[in-house]
matplotlib code that plots the C-alpha trace (Angstrom):
import matplotlib.pyplot as plt

x = [-142.6, -143.8, -143.4, -147.1, -148.0, -146.3, -146.3, -142.6, -140.8, -137.1, -135.0, -131.3, -129.5, -126.0, -124.3, -120.8, -120.8, -122.6, -124.8, -125.9, -126.5, -128.8, -130.6, -130.8, -132.1, -134.7, -135.7, -136.2, -138.7, -140.5, -141.1, -141.8, -144.2, -141.4, -141.8, -138.3, -135.1, -133.5, -130.4, -127.5, -124.3, -121.6, -119.2, -115.6, -113.6, -112.0, -115.2, -116.1, -117.7, -116.7, -119.0, -119.4, -120.5, -123.0, -124.4, -124.7, -127.1, -129.6, -131.4, -130.7, -130.1, -127.9, -124.5, -124.4, -121.9, -118.8, -118.4, -116.8, -119.1, -118.5, -119.3, -122.6, -123.5, -122.7, -124.9, -127.8, -127.2, -126.8, -130.0, -132.0, -130.4, -131.6, -135.1, -134.7, -134.1, -134.3, -137.4, -136.0, -132.4, -131.7, -128.4, -127.3, -124.1, -122.3, -123.4, -120.5, -120.9, -124.7, -124.0, -121.5, -123.8, -126.6, -124.4, -123.5, -127.1, -128.0, -125.1, -126.2, -129.1, -131.4, -134.7, -136.4, -134.2, -135.0, -136.6, -133.7, -134.1, -131.6, -131.5, -129.6, -128.8, -129.4, -129.1, -128.1, -125.9, -123.1, -122.7, -126.4, -126.4, -123.6, -124.9, -128.4, -127.3, -125.1, -128.2, -130.3, -131.4, -132.6, -136.4, -136.9, -134.8, -136.1, -136.2, -136.3, -138.6, -140.8, -137.8, -135.5, -138.2, -138.6, -134.8, -134.3, -137.0, -135.7, -132.3, -133.6, -136.1, -133.4, -131.1, -134.0, -133.5, -137.0, -138.0, -140.6, -138.2, -138.2, -140.5, -141.0, -140.6, -138.7, -135.6, -136.4, -134.8, -136.9, -139.1, -138.9, -140.9, -141.7, -139.5, -140.5, -138.5, -137.5, -137.1, -133.4, -132.1, -130.3, -128.3, -126.7, -125.6, -123.2, -123.6, -120.1, -119.4, -116.2, -115.4, -117.4, -115.5, -112.5, -109.4, -107.6, -108.0, -111.8, -112.3, -110.2, -112.2, -115.5, -114.1, -112.7, -116.1, -118.0, -115.7, -116.0, -119.8, -119.6, -117.5, -120.0, -122.9, -121.7, -125.3, -125.6, -124.3, -122.4, -122.1, -120.0, -121.7, -119.1, -119.8, -116.8, -114.0, -110.3, -109.3, -112.9, -114.1, -117.5, -119.0, -116.5, -112.8, -111.9, -108.4, -108.7, -110.8, -112.1, -111.0, -107.4, -107.8, -109.4, -106.2, -104.6, -107.3, -108.6, -112.4, -114.6, -116.5, -119.8, -118.2, -118.1, -117.5, -120.3, -121.0, -124.1, -127.3, -128.3, -132.0, -131.0, -128.8, -131.7, -133.9, -132.0, -131.2, -132.6, -130.6, -129.0, -126.2, -124.4, -122.9, -125.0, -125.5, -128.6, -129.1, -130.6, -133.5, -133.9, -134.1, -136.4, -138.8, -139.1, -139.4, -136.1, -134.6, -132.0, -129.2, -127.1, -123.7, -122.7, -119.3, -117.4, -119.7, -122.7, -121.0, -121.8, -118.7, -120.0, -123.5, -125.2, -126.4, -129.1, -130.7, -131.0, -134.6, -135.0, -134.7, -132.1, -128.9, -127.0, -123.5, -121.8, -121.9, -125.7, -125.9, -123.7, -126.3, -129.1, -130.6, -132.8, -133.8, -137.4, -137.7, -139.8, -142.8, -143.0, -139.3, -139.9, -142.8, -140.8, -138.0, -140.4, -139.9, -142.4, -145.1, -148.8, -149.1, -148.4, -144.8, -145.7, -147.8, -144.6, -143.6, -147.0, -146.0, -142.7, -144.4, -147.1, -144.5, -142.5, -145.7, -146.7, -143.3, -143.3, -146.7, -145.5, -145.0, -141.5, -139.4, -138.0, -134.3, -132.1, -131.7, -129.3, -128.5, -124.7, -123.9, -120.9, -122.8, -123.7, -120.5, -117.8, -115.0, -116.5, -118.4, -115.7, -113.4, -116.2, -116.9, -113.2, -112.6, -115.2, -114.1, -117.5, -116.5, -118.5, -116.8, -113.4, -112.4, -113.8, -110.9, -110.7, -111.2, -108.6, -107.4, -104.2, -106.2, -108.4, -105.3, -103.7, -106.9, -107.3, -103.7, -104.0, -107.2, -105.5, -102.5, -104.9, -106.7, -103.4, -102.3, -105.4, -105.4, -101.7, -99.5, -101.6, -101.9, -98.2, -97.4, -100.0, -98.3, -94.9, -96.2, -97.4, -93.9]
y = [11.2, 14.1, 17.5, 18.1, 15.6, 17.5, 21.2, 22.3, 22.6, 22.2, 24.3, 24.5, 27.2, 26.7, 29.9, 30.8, 34.6, 37.3, 38.3, 34.7, 34.1, 37.1, 35.8, 32.2, 33.0, 35.4, 33.0, 30.2, 32.4, 33.5, 30.1, 27.9, 27.9, 27.6, 30.0, 29.5, 30.9, 28.4, 26.5, 28.4, 27.1, 29.2, 27.3, 27.7, 29.2, 32.3, 34.4, 33.2, 36.3, 37.7, 37.9, 41.6, 41.0, 38.4, 40.6, 43.5, 41.4, 41.7, 38.5, 36.3, 36.6, 33.5, 33.4, 30.5, 27.7, 27.7, 24.3, 22.5, 20.9, 17.4, 18.7, 20.1, 16.8, 15.1, 17.5, 16.7, 12.9, 13.2, 15.3, 12.5, 9.9, 11.9, 12.0, 15.7, 15.6, 18.8, 19.2, 21.9, 22.8, 26.1, 26.2, 29.8, 28.9, 29.3, 26.9, 24.4, 24.1, 23.6, 20.7, 19.1, 19.4, 17.9, 14.9, 14.7, 14.8, 12.1, 9.9, 10.1, 7.7, 9.3, 7.6, 10.9, 13.6, 17.3, 19.5, 21.3, 25.0, 27.2, 30.3, 33.6, 36.4, 39.2, 40.2, 37.3, 38.8, 36.3, 32.5, 32.1, 28.7, 27.0, 28.4, 27.1, 23.7, 23.3, 24.1, 21.6, 18.8, 21.0, 20.6, 24.4, 26.8, 30.3, 33.1, 36.6, 38.0, 37.1, 38.0, 35.5, 32.8, 33.0, 32.9, 30.0, 27.9, 28.6, 27.2, 24.1, 23.3, 24.1, 21.3, 18.9, 19.0, 19.9, 23.2, 22.2, 23.2, 26.9, 28.9, 32.7, 34.6, 37.8, 39.0, 38.2, 41.4, 44.0, 46.1, 49.2, 52.4, 54.0, 57.0, 60.3, 63.4, 65.2, 69.0, 70.0, 66.5, 65.8, 62.6, 60.7, 57.1, 55.2, 51.4, 50.0, 46.5, 44.5, 43.6, 46.0, 47.7, 45.6, 47.6, 50.1, 52.8, 52.3, 52.2, 55.3, 57.1, 56.3, 57.6, 60.8, 61.5, 61.0, 63.4, 65.9, 65.6, 66.3, 69.5, 70.6, 70.1, 71.3, 71.1, 67.5, 64.6, 62.1, 58.7, 55.8, 52.7, 49.9, 46.2, 45.2, 46.7, 46.1, 42.5, 41.2, 39.4, 39.2, 37.1, 38.5, 39.4, 43.0, 43.8, 47.6, 48.6, 52.2, 52.7, 52.5, 54.5, 57.4, 57.9, 59.4, 62.0, 64.9, 64.6, 67.5, 67.3, 66.3, 63.1, 60.1, 56.3, 54.4, 50.8, 49.2, 47.5, 48.7, 49.0, 51.5, 53.5, 53.6, 55.1, 58.4, 58.2, 60.6, 59.3, 55.8, 55.5, 52.3, 50.4, 47.2, 46.5, 44.7, 47.7, 49.3, 46.9, 47.5, 51.3, 50.9, 48.8, 51.7, 54.2, 55.9, 57.7, 55.5, 55.8, 53.2, 54.5, 54.4, 56.2, 52.9, 51.7, 49.5, 46.1, 42.5, 42.4, 45.3, 43.9, 47.2, 45.8, 44.2, 47.6, 48.3, 49.5, 50.5, 54.3, 54.5, 54.7, 57.9, 59.3, 61.4, 64.4, 64.2, 63.5, 66.6, 68.6, 67.4, 64.4, 62.0, 59.2, 58.1, 54.3, 52.5, 50.9, 47.9, 47.1, 47.4, 45.0, 42.4, 42.7, 42.0, 45.4, 48.2, 46.0, 46.4, 43.1, 42.6, 41.9, 39.1, 37.5, 37.1, 34.1, 32.3, 30.0, 29.0, 28.5, 26.3, 24.3, 23.6, 22.7, 20.2, 18.6, 18.2, 16.5, 13.8, 10.3, 10.3, 12.6, 11.4, 10.9, 13.9, 13.9, 16.5, 17.5, 17.3, 13.6, 11.3, 10.6, 14.2, 15.9, 13.3, 15.8, 18.5, 17.1, 14.9, 18.0, 19.9, 17.1, 16.5, 20.1, 20.0, 16.8, 16.0, 12.6, 12.1, 8.7, 10.4, 10.9, 14.2, 16.5, 17.5, 21.2, 22.9, 26.3, 25.8, 24.7, 27.9, 30.1, 28.5, 28.7, 32.4, 33.1, 31.4, 33.3, 36.5, 35.7, 34.9, 38.3, 40.1, 38.4, 39.4, 43.0, 43.8, 41.2, 40.4, 44.1, 44.6, 41.4, 42.6, 46.0, 44.4, 42.2, 45.3, 46.9]
z = [32.7, 30.4, 32.0, 31.3, 34.0, 36.8, 37.7, 37.5, 34.2, 34.7, 32.3, 31.8, 29.7, 28.3, 27.0, 25.8, 26.4, 28.4, 25.5, 24.8, 28.5, 28.5, 25.4, 26.7, 30.2, 28.9, 26.1, 28.7, 30.6, 27.5, 25.9, 28.9, 31.8, 34.2, 37.1, 38.6, 37.0, 34.7, 35.9, 34.2, 32.8, 31.1, 28.8, 29.7, 26.8, 25.2, 25.7, 29.2, 30.8, 34.2, 37.1, 36.5, 32.9, 33.9, 36.6, 34.2, 32.0, 34.8, 33.9, 37.0, 40.7, 40.5, 38.7, 36.2, 36.8, 34.6, 32.9, 30.0, 27.4, 29.0, 32.4, 31.2, 29.7, 32.9, 34.8, 32.4, 32.9, 36.6, 36.9, 35.2, 37.5, 40.5, 39.1, 38.4, 34.7, 32.6, 30.5, 28.3, 27.4, 25.7, 23.8, 23.5, 21.6, 18.3, 15.6, 15.9, 19.6, 19.2, 16.8, 19.2, 22.2, 20.1, 19.4, 23.1, 24.2, 21.7, 22.9, 26.5, 25.7, 28.3, 29.1, 28.2, 26.7, 27.1, 24.4, 22.8, 21.8, 20.1, 18.0, 17.4, 19.8, 17.3, 13.7, 11.5, 8.8, 8.2, 7.8, 7.5, 5.8, 7.8, 11.1, 10.5, 9.3, 12.4, 14.5, 12.7, 14.9, 17.7, 18.3, 18.1, 16.1, 17.0, 14.4, 15.8, 13.1, 10.1, 7.9, 9.6, 9.7, 6.0, 5.4, 7.9, 6.3, 2.8, 3.8, 5.5, 2.7, 0.1, 1.4, 2.1, 5.8, 6.8, 8.4, 11.0, 13.8, 12.7, 14.9, 14.6, 17.8, 18.7, 20.5, 24.2, 25.6, 23.7, 26.0, 28.1, 28.1, 24.7, 23.9, 25.4, 24.8, 27.9, 28.2, 28.6, 27.6, 24.4, 24.4, 21.6, 22.4, 20.1, 20.6, 20.2, 18.9, 19.7, 16.1, 13.9, 12.5, 13.1, 12.0, 14.1, 11.4, 11.1, 14.9, 15.3, 12.6, 14.3, 17.6, 16.1, 14.4, 17.7, 19.5, 16.6, 16.9, 20.6, 19.9, 17.2, 19.6, 23.1, 24.4, 23.5, 25.7, 23.5, 25.1, 23.8, 25.2, 25.6, 26.0, 28.1, 30.2, 29.3, 29.8, 29.4, 26.3, 24.7, 21.9, 19.4, 19.9, 20.3, 19.3, 19.5, 22.5, 22.3, 25.9, 24.7, 21.5, 23.3, 25.3, 22.2, 21.9, 24.0, 24.0, 25.3, 28.6, 26.9, 25.6, 27.9, 27.9, 29.7, 30.6, 32.1, 31.1, 27.6, 28.6, 31.3, 28.9, 26.4, 29.1, 28.6, 24.9, 22.3, 19.3, 19.1, 16.5, 15.6, 12.7, 13.1, 16.8, 18.0, 20.2, 17.2, 17.3, 21.0, 20.4, 17.4, 19.5, 21.9, 19.0, 19.9, 16.9, 15.4, 12.8, 11.1, 10.0, 6.4, 6.7, 6.3, 3.5, 3.5, 3.5, 4.5, 6.7, 8.7, 9.0, 8.2, 4.9, 7.0, 7.4, 3.7, 3.2, 6.8, 6.2, 8.9, 6.9, 7.6, 7.7, 10.4, 8.1, 8.0, 11.8, 12.4, 10.5, 12.7, 10.8, 12.8, 10.4, 10.1, 10.0, 7.3, 9.0, 6.6, 7.3, 11.1, 11.0, 9.1, 11.7, 14.5, 16.3, 17.0, 15.4, 15.9, 17.8, 21.4, 22.2, 24.6, 21.8, 19.7, 21.8, 21.8, 18.9, 20.5, 23.8, 22.2, 20.3, 23.5, 25.4, 22.6, 22.6, 26.4, 26.2, 23.9, 25.5, 24.1, 21.9, 18.6, 18.3, 17.6, 13.9, 12.6, 9.0, 9.4, 9.9, 9.0, 5.8, 4.7, 5.9, 6.5, 5.8, 8.1, 11.1, 12.6, 13.0, 14.8, 17.2, 17.9, 18.8, 21.5, 23.1, 24.7, 26.2, 29.3, 30.0, 30.5, 34.2, 35.5, 36.4, 40.0, 40.5, 42.7, 43.6, 41.6, 38.5, 38.8, 39.1, 36.1, 34.1, 34.9, 34.1, 30.7, 30.0, 30.8, 28.6, 25.7, 26.1, 26.4, 23.1, 21.3, 22.4, 22.5, 20.8, 17.8, 16.6, 16.9, 14.9, 12.3, 12.0, 11.6, 8.8, 7.0, 6.9]

ax = plt.figure().add_subplot(projection="3d")
ax.plot(x, y, z, "-o")
ax.set_aspect("equal")
plt.show()
């Protein structure tokens, strides 16, 4: 039965990290008429977030259930069997996993499949073509700005895949009070990223310059906003956590490491500095002065090339002298931040598209660009890695299994943050 013929719209969100869970849960609320929180699932893997990380996103009162891909598909199948099938599924995942889950959903052969929505959690600065083609087959591929929508459509049209699924929207976690200076407050926040920059030398450089800036400006509070605590993982691997690098230094009292919800940190921010974090867009949306670092170059691998033309590029030398960049208004409008239209209206097109699809008597089959015909040397490997066989016996969960899984996850994180850097240094001798 189409969801339009009954009141409740049932939504499920599958995410593979804390950031993508935040994006997926908020997207579900923005683009559907659902009044209840979506049913949350977090994919078990190397970046599985801790309960603290999930709670810090502040998007749900219920902790999402940790599952494998096959367990998620069984949950979708079983919900339909109970007469409580999901109307919308939001896939907040990396491209390869999206393609695998699309295949899994198609193979379930549901009487009525859910509308499938996917997109990107922030700035899209790498693997644009491959990432988009892996997401092709979803009913709705959300673009976070006019700029992204144009790029997405160009890729799909360019390979003859059809771009009807691309819908312009915005990042779902923008918002907060507009920036208002406060007498006696002067706070610079650096938004750290787990893998940008990636090398120890470059991360140590950024940390040293932040500390030097704090010493140069004793009346300014300099906060290094971190995504995760030691032992936790985020979307990207972090081999050299700032928490460990700072132990080798002696920062002044006005320099601190902070955690917490980015929106709350921005409430007390007077200048946001980053290499290429999506936090820059959050700050710009609130008209908080923002700077994009150029000290390590303006390079695709850093992602700060995305901000060319923004008017925000700056070096520590200039920030030390008091520069507060002025953003280019045309660039801001194309990025979907601080625009002259209502923020809520940014999701109207996506909400209308989902509503139209839910009203159809039946949804068309999932038809992806990557198939055994178009990518016979690529797709089978992607599907095999995810092992989404719902016919295999479901493993019985036990206390021992949980202990072993957590131990293995801890060993992996230890290897990433301690063993791998040592091996890399030895290889450079």
